[in-house]
C-alpha positions as CSV (number, residue, x, y, z in Angstrom):
1,M,-75.7,50.1,42.0
2,D,-74.0,53.2,43.3
3,I,-74.3,56.9,42.7
4,S,-71.3,56.7,40.5
5,D,-73.2,54.5,38.1
6,C,-76.1,56.9,37.9
7,S,-77.3,59.8,35.8
8,Q,-80.1,62.2,36.6
9,L,-83.2,60.7,35.1
10,V,-86.0,62.8,36.4
11,Q,-86.0,66.4,37.6
12,V,-89.0,67.8,39.4
13,S,-89.4,71.5,39.5
14,R,-91.9,73.9,41.0
15,N,-92.4,77.4,39.6
16,G,-89.2,77.0,37.6
17,V,-87.2,76.0,40.7
18,T,-85.7,72.5,41.0
19,E,-87.4,70.8,43.9
20,S,-86.3,67.1,43.5
21,R,-84.0,65.0,41.4
22,H,-84.1,61.3,40.8
23,Y,-80.9,59.5,39.8
24,G,-80.6,56.1,38.3
25,V,-79.8,54.0,35.2
26,A,-81.8,53.5,32.0
27,V,-81.0,51.6,28.9
28,V,-82.8,51.3,25.5
29,L,-82.2,48.4,23.2
30,D,-83.2,47.9,19.6
31,P,-85.0,44.7,18.4
32,D,-81.6,43.1,17.7
33,G,-80.4,43.8,21.2
34,S,-78.0,46.6,20.3
35,P,-78.0,49.6,22.6
36,L,-79.8,52.7,21.3
37,L,-79.3,54.8,24.5
38,S,-77.6,54.3,27.9
39,L,-78.1,56.7,30.8
40,G,-75.7,55.8,33.6
41,N,-73.9,52.5,33.7
42,P,-76.2,49.7,32.3
43,D,-73.8,47.0,33.5
44,A,-74.3,48.0,37.2
45,L,-75.9,45.2,39.2
46,I,-79.4,45.5,40.5
47,F,-82.1,43.4,42.1
48,P,-84.8,43.4,39.4
49,R,-87.3,42.2,42.0
50,S,-90.8,41.5,40.6
51,S,-89.9,42.5,37.1
52,V,-88.7,39.0,36.5
53,K,-92.0,37.3,37.2
54,P,-92.7,36.6,33.5
55,F,-89.6,34.5,33.4
56,Q,-90.6,32.7,36.6
57,A,-94.0,32.0,35.0
58,I,-92.3,30.5,32.0
59,A,-90.5,28.2,34.4
60,S,-93.8,27.1,36.0
61,L,-95.2,26.3,32.6
62,R,-92.1,24.3,31.7
63,C,-92.4,22.3,34.9
64,G,-95.9,21.3,33.8
65,A,-98.2,23.7,35.6
66,E,-101.5,23.6,33.9
67,L,-102.7,27.2,33.8
68,T,-105.4,29.1,31.9
69,D,-104.4,32.3,30.1
70,V,-105.7,34.6,32.9
71,Q,-103.8,32.4,35.4
72,V,-100.6,32.8,33.4
73,A,-101.1,36.5,33.5
74,L,-101.6,36.4,37.3
75,A,-98.5,34.4,37.7
76,C,-96.6,37.3,36.0
77,A,-98.4,39.9,38.2
78,S,-97.7,42.3,40.9
79,H,-101.5,42.7,41.3
80,V,-103.4,45.1,43.5
81,G,-105.4,42.4,45.3
82,T,-108.9,43.0,44.0
83,F,-111.5,40.3,44.6
84,E,-111.1,39.3,40.9
85,H,-107.3,38.9,41.4
86,Q,-107.9,36.8,44.6
87,D,-110.5,34.7,42.8
88,V,-108.0,33.8,40.1
89,A,-105.3,32.8,42.6
90,R,-107.8,30.8,44.6
91,A,-108.9,28.9,41.5
92,M,-105.3,28.1,40.7
93,L,-104.8,26.6,44.1
94,Q,-108.0,24.6,44.0
95,A,-107.1,23.1,40.7
96,G,-104.1,21.6,42.4
97,G,-106.0,20.4,45.5
98,L,-104.4,23.3,47.5
99,N,-105.7,26.3,49.4
100,A,-104.4,29.7,50.6
101,S,-102.7,28.1,53.6
102,D,-100.2,26.5,51.2
103,L,-99.0,29.9,50.0
104,Q,-95.8,31.0,51.7
105,C,-96.1,34.7,50.7
106,P,-97.1,37.1,53.5
107,Q,-100.6,37.7,54.6
108,S,-101.6,41.1,53.3
109,W,-104.3,43.7,52.8
110,P,-105.0,44.5,49.1
111,V,-103.3,47.5,47.5
112,D,-106.7,48.3,46.0
113,S,-108.4,50.7,48.4
114,A,-112.0,49.6,47.5
115,T,-111.3,46.0,48.1
116,R,-109.3,46.8,51.3
117,T,-112.2,48.9,52.6
118,Q,-114.8,46.2,51.9
119,M,-112.6,43.5,53.6
120,T,-112.2,45.7,56.6
121,L,-115.9,46.6,56.9
122,E,-116.9,42.9,56.6
123,H,-114.2,42.0,59.2
124,W,-112.2,39.8,56.8
125,P,-108.7,39.1,57.9
126,E,-105.5,39.8,55.9
127,S,-105.0,37.1,53.2
128,A,-102.1,35.7,51.3
129,L,-104.4,35.7,48.3
130,A,-104.4,39.5,48.4
131,F,-100.6,39.7,48.5
132,N,-99.3,41.0,45.2
133,C,-97.2,37.9,44.5
134,S,-100.0,35.3,45.2
135,G,-100.3,34.4,41.5
136,K,-96.6,33.7,41.1
137,H,-96.6,31.6,44.3
138,A,-99.7,29.7,43.1
139,G,-97.9,29.0,39.9
140,F,-94.9,27.7,41.7
141,L,-97.1,25.4,43.8
142,L,-98.8,23.9,40.7
143,A,-95.4,23.5,39.1
144,A,-94.2,21.6,42.2
145,K,-97.3,19.4,42.0
146,A,-96.7,18.7,38.3
147,L,-93.2,17.6,39.0
148,G,-94.2,15.4,41.9
149,S,-92.0,17.5,44.2
150,E,-93.0,18.5,47.7
151,T,-94.8,21.7,48.1
152,A,-93.7,22.7,51.6
153,S,-90.3,23.7,50.4
154,Y,-91.2,25.2,47.0
155,L,-89.4,28.5,47.8
156,D,-86.1,26.8,48.7
157,P,-83.4,27.8,46.1
158,V,-82.5,24.1,45.6
159,H,-86.2,23.1,45.0
160,P,-86.6,21.9,41.4
161,V,-89.1,24.7,40.6
162,Q,-86.6,27.4,41.8
163,Q,-83.8,25.6,39.8
164,A,-86.1,25.8,36.7
165,A,-86.7,29.5,37.3
166,H,-83.0,30.1,37.7
167,A,-82.3,28.3,34.4
168,V,-85.0,30.4,32.6
169,L,-83.6,33.6,33.9
170,E,-80.1,32.7,32.7
171,E,-81.5,31.6,29.3
172,F,-83.3,34.9,28.7
173,C,-81.2,37.4,30.7
174,G,-77.7,36.0,30.9
175,P,-75.5,35.5,34.0
176,I,-77.0,35.8,37.4
177,H,-74.5,37.2,39.9
178,F,-76.2,36.7,43.3
179,T,-79.3,35.2,44.8
180,G,-80.9,36.7,47.9
181,I,-84.5,36.6,49.3
182,D,-87.3,38.8,47.9
183,G,-90.0,40.4,50.0
184,C,-92.4,37.5,49.2
185,G,-89.9,34.9,50.4
186,A,-88.9,33.7,46.9
187,P,-85.3,33.7,45.7
188,A,-84.3,37.2,44.4
189,V,-81.7,37.3,41.7
190,Q,-79.2,40.0,40.9
191,M,-78.2,41.0,37.4
192,S,-77.2,44.0,35.4
193,L,-79.9,46.4,34.0
194,Q,-78.6,45.5,30.6
195,S,-79.3,41.9,31.2
196,L,-82.9,42.7,32.4
197,A,-83.5,44.7,29.2
198,Q,-82.1,41.8,27.1
199,G,-84.4,39.4,28.8
200,F,-87.5,41.5,28.1
201,R,-86.4,42.0,24.5
202,Q,-86.0,38.3,24.0
203,L,-89.3,37.6,25.8
204,V,-91.3,39.6,23.2
205,V,-89.4,38.4,20.1
206,S,-89.0,34.7,21.2
207,Q,-90.6,31.9,19.2
208,Q,-90.4,29.6,22.2
209,A,-93.8,28.3,23.2
210,E,-93.9,29.1,26.9
211,A,-92.5,32.6,26.2
212,Q,-95.2,33.3,23.6
213,R,-97.8,32.0,26.0
214,V,-96.7,34.4,28.7
215,V,-96.7,37.4,26.3
216,D,-100.1,36.5,24.9
217,A,-101.6,36.1,28.3
218,M,-100.3,39.4,29.6
219,R,-101.7,41.2,26.4
220,H,-105.1,39.4,26.6
221,H,-105.5,40.0,30.4
222,P,-103.6,43.2,31.3
223,W,-106.0,43.8,34.2
224,A,-104.5,40.7,35.9
225,V,-100.9,42.0,35.6
226,R,-101.5,44.9,37.9
227,G,-105.0,46.4,38.0
228,K,-107.4,48.6,36.0
229,G,-106.1,52.1,35.8
230,H,-102.5,51.2,36.9
231,P,-99.6,52.0,34.7
232,N,-98.4,48.4,33.8
233,T,-102.0,47.4,32.9
234,E,-102.7,50.6,30.9
235,V,-99.5,50.4,28.9
236,I,-100.0,46.8,28.0
237,K,-103.7,47.5,27.0
238,R,-103.0,50.6,24.9
239,T,-99.7,49.7,23.2
240,G,-99.3,45.9,23.3
241,A,-95.9,46.5,25.1
242,I,-95.0,44.1,27.9
243,A,-94.6,46.2,31.0
244,K,-93.5,45.0,34.4
245,L,-92.6,46.9,37.5
246,G,-90.2,45.7,40.2
247,A,-89.9,47.0,43.7
248,E,-87.5,49.9,44.5
249,G,-87.9,51.8,41.3
250,V,-87.4,49.0,38.7
251,L,-89.3,49.0,35.4
252,A,-88.9,47.1,32.1
253,V,-91.0,47.7,29.0
254,A,-90.7,45.8,25.7
255,A,-92.6,47.1,22.7
256,P,-94.1,44.6,20.2
257,S,-91.2,45.5,17.8
258,G,-88.6,44.4,20.4
259,V,-87.4,47.9,21.3
260,T,-87.0,47.7,25.1
261,V,-86.4,50.1,28.0
262,A,-85.2,49.1,31.4
263,I,-84.9,51.6,34.3
264,K,-83.7,51.4,37.9
265,M,-84.0,54.4,40.2
266,L,-81.2,54.7,42.8
267,D,-83.6,56.0,45.5
268,G,-86.2,53.3,44.9
269,S,-88.8,55.8,43.8
270,A,-91.2,54.8,41.0
271,R,-92.1,58.5,40.4
272,G,-91.4,59.2,36.8
273,T,-90.4,55.7,35.7
274,D,-93.5,55.1,33.6
275,L,-93.4,58.5,32.0
276,L,-89.7,58.2,31.3
277,A,-90.1,54.7,29.8
278,L,-92.9,55.9,27.5
279,S,-90.9,58.9,26.5
280,L,-87.9,56.8,25.5
281,L,-90.1,54.3,23.6
282,R,-91.7,57.2,21.7
283,K,-88.3,58.8,21.0
284,F,-87.3,55.7,19.1
285,D,-90.8,55.3,17.4
286,A,-91.6,52.1,19.3
287,I,-95.1,53.3,20.3
288,E,-97.5,55.5,18.4
289,E,-98.1,59.2,19.2
290,T,-101.7,58.9,20.1
291,P,-101.4,56.2,22.8
292,Y,-98.3,57.9,24.0
293,R,-100.1,61.2,24.6
294,E,-103.1,59.5,26.1
295,L,-101.0,57.5,28.5
296,R,-98.9,60.5,29.4
297,A,-102.0,62.4,30.3
298,Q,-103.6,59.5,32.2
299,L,-100.5,58.3,34.2
300,Q,-99.1,61.6,35.4
301,P,-99.6,61.9,39.1
302,A,-102.8,63.8,39.9
303,G,-103.1,67.1,41.6
304,A,-99.5,68.3,41.3
305,T,-98.1,71.3,39.6
306,A,-94.4,70.7,38.8
307,G,-92.9,70.0,35.5
308,A,-90.6,67.0,34.7
309,R,-87.5,66.7,32.7
310,A,-86.2,63.2,32.0
311,A,-82.6,62.6,31.1
312,G,-82.5,65.6,28.6
313,L,-85.9,64.6,27.1
314,Q,-88.4,67.3,27.8
315,L,-91.6,65.7,29.0
316,A,-93.6,68.7,27.9
317,G,-96.9,69.0,29.8
318,T,-96.2,66.2,32.2
319,D,-96.9,67.4,35.7
320,F,-95.8,65.8,38.9
């Protein structure tokens, strides 16, 4: 994606003076997949990063991974690494006769500050369990075990689990143009923002068993998808929409009706993405007014004083 593909999506002002502008691409689809709104070029190619985890979780299920609902939700997660998140990932591994040393995602401190502080005070080391992708990796490992494939190479693009994930992504999102390496070591696909939006739309309207399993798990255990108080979790909990962030300013949100928003910020900033997505969903009556207002008040960055304007949609009262 290049600047020529982008529109101004968020404008941050202070005392009536523009202080910052965020450029990117956004697309809104109706339940049938027709475009309701495009800002910038929705055919521009992006790395959707962790936003595609629900599709990778579908692949793990199709490979035969036996997961409880909360474990399915964690396989979709970019979690903040609380002890609860780590416990779910640990239980997944133990069910397959595995442990944290089998995870090939990086060792990490939790994003959650309270958990990080406790681990530090108690002199616990960094852990792959605390890494935000540990659930996805645990799902991959259980899928490999279910297939009878070796686990040591589960991240190799030619491994049967990764081939299954690739197939699911093409089934739901359409053509994949390039595969690189994500920050967690797993294959990272490249697709258009339009394709990402179509994938999430299909995810929530699909009658396919594993897709329904993923959607239900995310709705029943939203805390596992990110963490209590965090945008993805709160949006899922309050609206029933399936919301999933990706690194570098990517966000996809599909309302229960199938109305879907996908956003990619050119500068990689997530500032304003959740508020913009909620505003666009509300514009097309995909979420109710009360949860919209509650979420808008809850998710605005705290302690700031600037107003935001998103792509010609005034986010009245939203302060950055």
